[in-house]
mmCIF file as gemmi writes it, N, C-alpha and C atoms, coordinates in Angstrom:
data_model
loop_
_atom_site.group_PDB
_atom_site.id
_atom_site.type_symbol
_atom_site.label_atom_id
_atom_site.label_alt_id
_atom_site.label_comp_id
_atom_site.label_asym_id
_atom_site.label_entity_id
_atom_site.label_seq_id
_atom_site.pdbx_PDB_ins_code
_atom_site.Cartn_x
_atom_site.Cartn_y
_atom_site.Cartn_z
_atom_site.occupancy
_atom_site.B_iso_or_equiv
_atom_site.pdbx_formal_charge
_atom_site.auth_seq_id
_atom_site.auth_asym_id
_atom_site.pdbx_PDB_model_num
ATOM 1 N N . MET Axp A 1 ? 0.937 -1.292 -0.045 1 0 ? 1 A 1
ATOM 2 C CA . MET Axp A 1 ? -0.115 -0.052 0.041 1 0 ? 1 A 1
ATOM 3 C C . MET Axp A 1 ? 0.928 1.388 -0.001 1 0 ? 1 A 1
ATOM 4 N N . ASN Axp A 2 ? 0.653 2.317 -0.881 1 0 ? 2 A 1
ATOM 5 C CA . ASN Axp A 2 ? 1.448 3.495 -0.915 1 0 ? 2 A 1
ATOM 6 C C . ASN Axp A 2 ? 1.01 4.302 -0.102 1 0 ? 2 A 1
ATOM 7 N N . LYS Axp A 3 ? 1.965 5.337 0.229 1 0 ? 3 A 1
ATOM 8 C CA . LYS Axp A 3 ? 1.505 6.566 1.156 1 0 ? 3 A 1
ATOM 9 C C . LYS Axp A 3 ? 0.183 7.318 0.715 1 0 ? 3 A 1
ATOM 10 N N . TYR Axp A 4 ? -0.08 7.483 -0.568 1 0 ? 4 A 1
ATOM 11 C CA . TYR Axp A 4 ? -1.258 8.065 -0.818 1 0 ? 4 A 1
ATOM 12 C C . TYR Axp A 4 ? -2.571 7.254 -0.434 1 0 ? 4 A 1
ATOM 13 N N . ARG Axp A 5 ? -2.479 6.006 -0.616 1 0 ? 5 A 1
ATOM 14 C CA . ARG Axp A 5 ? -3.561 4.928 -0.073 1 0 ? 5 A 1
ATOM 15 C C . ARG Axp A 5 ? -3.785 5.042 1.207 1 0 ? 5 A 1
ATOM 16 N N . LYS Axp A 6 ? -2.425 5.014 1.949 1 0 ? 6 A 1
ATOM 17 C CA . LYS Axp A 6 ? -2.773 5.031 3.514 1 0 ? 6 A 1
ATOM 18 C C . LYS Axp A 6 ? -3.235 6.225 3.878 1 0 ? 6 A 1
ATOM 19 N N . LEU Axp A 7 ? -2.988 7.427 3.319 1 0 ? 7 A 1
ATOM 20 C CA . LEU Axp A 7 ? -3.537 8.923 3.903 1 0 ? 7 A 1
ATOM 21 C C . LEU Axp A 7 ? -4.959 8.974 3.391 1 0 ? 7 A 1
ATOM 22 N N . GLN Axp A 8 ? -5.407 8.305 2.246 1 0 ? 8 A 1
ATOM 23 C CA . GLN Axp A 8 ? -6.727 8.414 1.969 1 0 ? 8 A 1
ATOM 24 C C . GLN Axp A 8 ? -7.761 7.563 2.84 1 0 ? 8 A 1
ATOM 25 N N . THR Axp A 9 ? -6.974 6.311 3.485 1 0 ? 9 A 1
ATOM 26 C CA . THR Axp A 9 ? -7.744 5.6 4.222 1 0 ? 9 A 1
ATOM 27 C C . THR Axp A 9 ? -7.974 6.14 5.733 1 0 ? 9 A 1
ATOM 28 N N . ILE Axp A 10 ? -6.776 6.789 6.141 1 0 ? 10 A 1
ATOM 29 C CA . ILE Axp A 10 ? -6.969 7.482 7.279 1 0 ? 10 A 1
ATOM 30 C C . ILE Axp A 10 ? -7.876 8.678 7.333 1 0 ? 10 A 1
ATOM 31 N N . LYS Axp A 11 ? -8.067 9.559 6.283 1 0 ? 11 A 1
ATOM 32 C CA . LYS Axp A 11 ? -8.915 10.497 6.003 1 0 ? 11 A 1
ATOM 33 C C . LYS Axp A 11 ? -10.407 9.96 5.891 1 0 ? 11 A 1
ATOM 34 N N . HIS Axp A 12 ? -10.682 9.058 5.375 1 0 ? 12 A 1
ATOM 35 C CA . HIS Axp A 12 ? -12.078 8.575 5.295 1 0 ? 12 A 1
ATOM 36 C C . HIS Axp A 12 ? -12.414 8.136 6.768 1 0 ? 12 A 1
ATOM 37 N N . ALA Axp A 13 ? -11.437 7.234 7.379 1 0 ? 13 A 1
ATOM 38 C CA . ALA Axp A 13 ? -11.628 6.776 8.797 1 0 ? 13 A 1
ATOM 39 C C . ALA Axp A 13 ? -12.168 7.968 9.503 1 0 ? 13 A 1
ATOM 40 N N . LEU Axp A 14 ? -11.202 9.075 9.659 1 0 ? 14 A 1
ATOM 41 C CA . LEU Axp A 14 ? -11.524 10.11 10.497 1 0 ? 14 A 1
ATOM 42 C C . LEU Axp A 14 ? -12.885 10.974 10.253 1 0 ? 14 A 1
ATOM 43 N N . GLN Axp A 15 ? -13.067 10.954 8.895 1 0 ? 15 A 1
ATOM 44 C CA . GLN Axp A 15 ? -14.425 11.379 8.474 1 0 ? 15 A 1
ATOM 45 C C . GLN Axp A 15 ? -15.517 10.667 9.073 1 0 ? 15 A 1
ATOM 46 N N . TYR Axp A 16 ? -15.428 9.296 9.132 1 0 ? 16 A 1
ATOM 47 C CA . TYR Axp A 16 ? -16.509 8.618 9.697 1 0 ? 16 A 1
ATOM 48 C C . TYR Axp A 16 ? -16.52 8.558 11.447 1 0 ? 16 A 1
ATOM 49 N N . TYR Axp A 17 ? -15.306 8.805 11.835 1 0 ? 17 A 1
ATOM 50 C CA . TYR Axp A 17 ? -15.153 8.789 13.191 1 0 ? 17 A 1
ATOM 51 C C . TYR Axp A 17 ? -15.558 9.99 14 1 0 ? 17 A 1
ATOM 52 N N . ILE Axp A 18 ? -15.434 11.117 13.001 1 0 ? 18 A 1
ATOM 53 C CA . ILE Axp A 18 ? -16.1 12.489 13.683 1 0 ? 18 A 1
ATOM 54 C C . ILE Axp A 18 ? -17.765 12.571 13.53 1 0 ? 18 A 1
ATOM 55 N N . THR Axp A 19 ? -18.436 11.528 13.062 1 0 ? 19 A 1
ATOM 56 C CA . THR Axp A 19 ? -19.613 11.508 12.895 1 0 ? 19 A 1
ATOM 57 C C . THR Axp A 19 ? -20.414 10.783 14.254 1 0 ? 19 A 1
ATOM 58 N N . ARG Axp A 20 ? -19.422 10.259 15.179 1 0 ? 20 A 1
ATOM 59 C CA . ARG Axp A 20 ? -19.964 9.527 16.205 1 0 ? 20 A 1
ATOM 60 C C . ARG Axp A 20 ? -20.835 10.194 17.212 1 0 ? 20 A 1
ATOM 61 N N . PRO Axp A 21 ? -22.022 9.67 17.665 1 0 ? 21 A 1
ATOM 62 C CA . PRO Axp A 21 ? -22.975 10.549 18.386 1 0 ? 21 A 1
ATOM 63 C C . PRO Axp A 21 ? -22.435 10.838 19.748 1 0 ? 21 A 1
ATOM 64 N N . ASP Axp A 22 ? -21.588 10.018 20.499 1 0 ? 22 A 1
ATOM 65 C CA . ASP Axp A 22 ? -21.21 10.328 21.831 1 0 ? 22 A 1
ATOM 66 C C . ASP Axp A 22 ? -19.808 11.063 21.932 1 0 ? 22 A 1
ATOM 67 N N . ALA Axp A 23 ? -19.397 11.705 20.929 1 0 ? 23 A 1
ATOM 68 C CA . ALA Axp A 23 ? -18.19 12.466 20.896 1 0 ? 23 A 1
ATOM 69 C C . ALA Axp A 23 ? -18.143 13.538 21.483 1 0 ? 23 A 1
ATOM 70 N N . ASP Axp A 24 ? -17.267 13.992 22.493 1 0 ? 24 A 1
ATOM 71 C CA . ASP Axp A 24 ? -17.007 15.164 23.092 1 0 ? 24 A 1
ATOM 72 C C . ASP Axp A 24 ? -16.597 16.353 22.052 1 0 ? 24 A 1
ATOM 73 N N . PRO Axp A 25 ? -17.308 17.517 22.149 1 0 ? 25 A 1
ATOM 74 C CA . PRO Axp A 25 ? -17.088 18.426 21.335 1 0 ? 25 A 1
ATOM 75 C C . PRO Axp A 25 ? -15.727 18.888 21.123 1 0 ? 25 A 1
ATOM 76 N N . LYS Axp A 26 ? -14.743 18.9 22.141 1 0 ? 26 A 1
ATOM 77 C CA . LYS Axp A 26 ? -13.296 19.257 22.191 1 0 ? 26 A 1
ATOM 78 C C . LYS Axp A 26 ? -12.512 18.184 21.363 1 0 ? 26 A 1
ATOM 79 N N . ASP Axp A 27 ? -13.183 16.961 21.547 1 0 ? 27 A 1
ATOM 80 C CA . ASP Axp A 27 ? -12.331 15.823 20.605 1 0 ? 27 A 1
ATOM 81 C C . ASP Axp A 27 ? -12.779 15.988 19.265 1 0 ? 27 A 1
ATOM 82 N N . ILE Axp A 28 ? -13.896 16.355 18.958 1 0 ? 28 A 1
ATOM 83 C CA . ILE Axp A 28 ? -14.486 16.64 17.402 1 0 ? 28 A 1
ATOM 84 C C . ILE Axp A 28 ? -13.406 17.725 17.015 1 0 ? 28 A 1
ATOM 85 N N . GLU Axp A 29 ? -13.141 18.92 17.518 1 0 ? 29 A 1
ATOM 86 C CA . GLU Axp A 29 ? -12.459 19.808 17.2 1 0 ? 29 A 1
ATOM 87 C C . GLU Axp A 29 ? -11.124 19.509 16.785 1 0 ? 29 A 1
ATOM 88 N N . GLN Axp A 30 ? -10.471 18.542 17.844 1 0 ? 30 A 1
ATOM 89 C CA . GLN Axp A 30 ? -9.006 18.118 17.507 1 0 ? 30 A 1
ATOM 90 C C . GLN Axp A 30 ? -8.937 16.952 16.332 1 0 ? 30 A 1
ATOM 91 N N . GLU Axp A 31 ? -10.129 16.304 16.189 1 0 ? 31 A 1
ATOM 92 C CA . GLU Axp A 31 ? -9.899 15.492 15.126 1 0 ? 31 A 1
ATOM 93 C C . GLU Axp A 31 ? -10.524 15.998 13.716 1 0 ? 31 A 1
ATOM 94 N N . LYS Axp A 32 ? -11.067 17.077 13.722 1 0 ? 32 A 1
ATOM 95 C CA . LYS Axp A 32 ? -11.147 17.896 12.462 1 0 ? 32 A 1
ATOM 96 C C . LYS Axp A 32 ? -9.823 18.442 12.142 1 0 ? 32 A 1
ATOM 97 N N . ALA Axp A 33 ? -9.085 19.15 13.058 1 0 ? 33 A 1
ATOM 98 C CA . ALA Axp A 33 ? -7.984 19.704 12.885 1 0 ? 33 A 1
ATOM 99 C C . ALA Axp A 33 ? -6.754 18.791 12.233 1 0 ? 33 A 1
ATOM 100 N N . LEU Axp A 34 ? -6.861 17.305 12.704 1 0 ? 34 A 1
ATOM 101 C CA . LEU Axp A 34 ? -5.982 16.363 12.147 1 0 ? 34 A 1
ATOM 102 C C . LEU Axp A 34 ? -6.334 15.907 11.02 1 0 ? 34 A 1
ATOM 103 N N . LEU Axp A 35 ? -7.941 16.059 10.745 1 0 ? 35 A 1
ATOM 104 C CA . LEU Axp A 35 ? -8.314 15.655 9.47 1 0 ? 35 A 1
ATOM 105 C C . LEU Axp A 35 ? -7.734 16.643 8.138 1 0 ? 35 A 1
ATOM 106 N N . GLU Axp A 36 ? -8.01 17.991 8.599 1 0 ? 36 A 1
ATOM 107 C CA . GLU Axp A 36 ? -7.357 18.943 7.706 1 0 ? 36 A 1
ATOM 108 C C . GLU Axp A 36 ? -5.778 18.761 7.458 1 0 ? 36 A 1
ATOM 109 N N . LYS Axp A 37 ? -5.019 18.353 8.603 1 0 ? 37 A 1
ATOM 110 C CA . LYS Axp A 37 ? -3.673 18.149 8.335 1 0 ? 37 A 1
ATOM 111 C C . LYS Axp A 37 ? -3.575 17.014 7.434 1 0 ? 37 A 1
ATOM 112 N N . VAL Axp A 38 ? -4.078 15.881 7.6 1 0 ? 38 A 1
ATOM 113 C CA . VAL Axp A 38 ? -4.183 14.808 6.593 1 0 ? 38 A 1
ATOM 114 C C . VAL Axp A 38 ? -4.435 14.997 5.257 1 0 ? 38 A 1
ATOM 115 N N . LYS Axp A 39 ? -5.375 15.858 4.951 1 0 ? 39 A 1
ATOM 116 C CA . LYS Axp A 39 ? -5.826 16.389 3.782 1 0 ? 39 A 1
ATOM 117 C C . LYS Axp A 39 ? -4.774 17.04 3.067 1 0 ? 39 A 1
ATOM 118 N N . GLY Axp A 40 ? -4.011 17.866 3.921 1 0 ? 40 A 1
ATOM 119 C CA . GLY Axp A 40 ? -2.903 18.599 3.367 1 0 ? 40 A 1
ATOM 120 C C . GLY Axp A 40 ? -1.54 17.715 2.846 1 0 ? 40 A 1
ATOM 121 N N . GLU Axp A 41 ? -1.539 16.635 3.577 1 0 ? 41 A 1
ATOM 122 C CA . GLU Axp A 41 ? -0.521 15.875 3.32 1 0 ? 41 A 1
ATOM 123 C C . GLU Axp A 41 ? -0.889 15.29 1.995 1 0 ? 41 A 1
ATOM 124 N N . ILE Axp A 42 ? -2.268 14.912 1.734 1 0 ? 42 A 1
ATOM 125 C CA . ILE Axp A 42 ? -2.779 14.129 0.442 1 0 ? 42 A 1
ATOM 126 C C . ILE Axp A 42 ? -2.41 14.985 -0.67 1 0 ? 42 A 1
ATOM 127 N N . ARG Axp A 43 ? -2.687 16.085 -0.433 1 0 ? 43 A 1
ATOM 128 C CA . ARG Axp A 43 ? -2.471 17.228 -1.465 1 0 ? 43 A 1
ATOM 129 C C . ARG Axp A 43 ? -1.051 17.23 -1.987 1 0 ? 43 A 1
ATOM 130 N N . ALA Axp A 44 ? -0.16 17.158 -0.773 1 0 ? 44 A 1
ATOM 131 C CA . ALA Axp A 44 ? 1.398 17.478 -1.341 1 0 ? 44 A 1
ATOM 132 C C . ALA Axp A 44 ? 1.824 16.121 -1.944 1 0 ? 44 A 1
ATOM 133 N N . VAL Axp A 45 ? 1.35 15.153 -1.488 1 0 ? 45 A 1
ATOM 134 C CA . VAL Axp A 45 ? 1.963 13.799 -2.006 1 0 ? 45 A 1
ATOM 135 C C . VAL Axp A 45 ? 1.176 13.739 -3.576 1 0 ? 45 A 1
ATOM 136 N N . LYS Axp A 46 ? 0.142 14.271 -3.742 1 0 ? 46 A 1
ATOM 137 C CA . LYS Axp A 46 ? -0.494 14.08 -5.033 1 0 ? 46 A 1
ATOM 138 C C . LYS Axp A 46 ? 0.209 15.14 -5.965 1 0 ? 46 A 1
ATOM 139 N N . SER Axp A 47 ? 0.303 16.187 -5.318 1 0 ? 47 A 1
ATOM 140 C CA . SER Axp A 47 ? 1.02 17.245 -6.269 1 0 ? 47 A 1
ATOM 141 C C . SER Axp A 47 ? 2.574 16.706 -6.556 1 0 ? 47 A 1
ATOM 142 N N . LYS Axp A 48 ? 3.358 16.127 -5.723 1 0 ? 48 A 1
ATOM 143 C CA . LYS Axp A 48 ? 4.632 15.708 -5.97 1 0 ? 48 A 1
ATOM 144 C C . LYS Axp A 48 ? 4.545 14.444 -6.782 1 0 ? 48 A 1
ATOM 145 N N . TRP Axp A 49 ? 3.942 13.805 -6.681 1 0 ? 49 A 1
ATOM 146 C CA . TRP Axp A 49 ? 3.714 12.556 -7.784 1 0 ? 49 A 1
ATOM 147 C C . TRP Axp A 49 ? 3.125 12.879 -9.116 1 0 ? 49 A 1
ATOM 148 N N . TYR Axp A 50 ? 1.962 13.762 -8.982 1 0 ? 50 A 1
ATOM 149 C CA . TYR Axp A 50 ? 1.456 14.076 -10.376 1 0 ? 50 A 1
ATOM 150 C C . TYR Axp A 50 ? 1.769 15.241 -11.08 1 0 ? 50 A 1
ATOM 151 N N . GLY Axp A 51 ? 2.416 16.329 -10.078 1 0 ? 51 A 1
ATOM 152 C CA . GLY Axp A 51 ? 2.613 17.641 -10.445 1 0 ? 51 A 1
ATOM 153 C C . GLY Axp A 51 ? 1.269 18.307 -11.079 1 0 ? 51 A 1
ATOM 154 N N . ALA Axp A 52 ? 1.487 19.735 -11.368 1 0 ? 52 A 1
ATOM 155 C CA . ALA Axp A 52 ? 0.456 20.332 -11.654 1 0 ? 52 A 1
ATOM 156 C C . ALA Axp A 52 ? -0.177 20.144 -13.146 1 0 ? 52 A 1
ATOM 157 N N . GLY Axp A 53 ? 0.598 19.61 -14.194 1 0 ? 53 A 1
ATOM 158 C CA . GLY Axp A 53 ? 0.306 19.38 -15.252 1 0 ? 53 A 1
ATOM 159 C C . GLY Axp A 53 ? -0.216 17.72 -15.49 1 0 ? 53 A 1
ATOM 160 N N . ALA Axp A 54 ? -0.425 17.097 -14.424 1 0 ? 54 A 1
ATOM 161 C CA . ALA Axp A 54 ? -0.244 15.646 -14.488 1 0 ? 54 A 1
ATOM 162 C C . ALA Axp A 54 ? -1.813 15.321 -15.43 1 0 ? 54 A 1
ATOM 163 N N . ARG Axp A 55 ? -1.915 14.19 -16.018 1 0 ? 55 A 1
ATOM 164 C CA . ARG Axp A 55 ? -3.078 13.767 -16.688 1 0 ? 55 A 1
ATOM 165 C C . ARG Axp A 55 ? -3.851 12.683 -15.853 1 0 ? 55 A 1
ATOM 166 N N . GLY Axp A 56 ? -5.21 12.982 -15.864 1 0 ? 56 A 1
ATOM 167 C CA . GLY Axp A 56 ? -6.043 11.722 -15.611 1 0 ? 56 A 1
ATOM 168 C C . GLY Axp A 56 ? -5.925 11.17 -14.257 1 0 ? 56 A 1
């Protein structure tokens, strides 16, 4: 499994986890911040691998 796939898996898990009904609001905020960091890493990896002019 490559880095991009791992980050995507973590992103999707966090997106699901944040919706749990019994979560503390402070925990949700921290998890949302982590989710944004993961999204940033995904963008960086994607940009590094595929560049701005990458196809498809």
